N, C-alpha and C positions, 0 to 999 in steps of 0.2 A: 622715332629714333633719330637722335641728333647725328649719330655716326653715319647713317645712310644718307642723311641730308647733306652733310659735309662732303662725304665721298661722292655723292651725285653731282655736286658742284665742281669738285676738283678733277674727277676722273676724265671727263672729256678733254680737259686741257692737258692732262698727262698723256692721254692717247695721241693727241696731236703732236706733243713734244717728242714722243717716241717715234712717230712717223717721220718727223723732221730730222731727228738725230741719226736714225738708222736708215741708211739708203736701201738696204735689202728688205723688200716688201714682205717676203715670207717670214723673215726673222722678226720684223716689227709686228706682224700679225700674231706670231707665236708669243711674243712678249706681252702684247696687249691681252691675249687670251689668258696667259698665266696670271697677269695682274687681276683680271676679272675673277678668276678662280680664287685667288688669295683674298680678295675683298669678300666674296661670298662665304668663304670659309670662316673669316673673322666675324662676320655678322652671325653666322650659325653658332659659333662658339659663344658669343655674347648671349644669344637666345637660350642656349643650353644652360649657361651660368645663371641666368635669371630664373629659369625653370627650377634648377636645383635649389636656388635660394628660397624660392616660394615653397617648394616641397619641404625644406628644412624648417621653415616657419610653421608649416602645417603640422609637422611631426612634433615640434616643440609645444604647440597648442594642444595636440592630442595627449602628449605625456602629461601636460598640466591638468587636463580634464580627467585623466585616469588616476590622479593622486588620491590617496586615501585620506590624507590630512586636509580637512576643509579649509583651514587657514592658508595653506600652501596653494590650494586650488583657486582661492579668491584674491590672492595678493596682486598679481599682475593686472587683472581687470580693474581692481580698485585703484591701482596707481594710474591707469589710463583715465578712469573717470575723474579722479582728483586733478589730473593734468588738465582735462577739459574745463573743470570747474574753475581752476585758477586762471586759465587763459581767458575764459569768458568774463570772469571778475575783473581781470586786468583791463580788458578791452572796454568794458562798461565804465570802469573807474576813469580811464583816460578820456573816453568820449564824453562822459558826464562832466568832467572838469573842463573840457574844451567848450562845452555848451554853456556852462555856468559862469565862466570867467573870460574876460576879454584877453588877458595875457595868461594862458594856462601854464601852471608850473609843472604839470604832468602831461606830457605829450606822448601819444601812442607811437611806439617803436616796433616795427615789424620784426626786428631781430630778437627783441626781448620776448615778444609774443611767440615767435617760433621756438625759442628756447623753452618757454613754459609748456607749450603743447607738443613738443617733440616726443615725450614718452607715450602719449596717446597715439600719435601718428605712427610711431614705431610699432606699437602693439597691434595697430590695425593694418600694418603692412604697407603703409603709404609713405615710403621714404623718399619719393621723388615727385616732382611736379607733373611728370609725364602721366601719372595715373589720373590727375585731375583734367588733363586735356584729352583723355580717351585713348591714349597710346598704351600698348601693353608690350 
């Protein structure tokens, strides 16, 4: 979680600043405690929002699986498969051109590749790089 990493780096400095600005130690301690509670609350809200989003994706997939129309049931998975096919084709074409030509006219672009495979990643629920790093 990037938020907790950023806050972990910033909070000690904030606590020191509060201690320096407010001469009353009890008041400074109370403010530091309230700040810690606010941070924990915001991290909890982010976790709850992620969980709700994942549950909504699962509900959407379940509704899709319960469709009586077979074409409707297969449309989104087919879009995801086609997205992967096009992405792999694009990558192979770019790397093949680079290998065969000294000055390739077609160079692999991560942004183009990302745009092509976005439907597949969306369907699979991988909308952020955090999932690839093992964070949840």
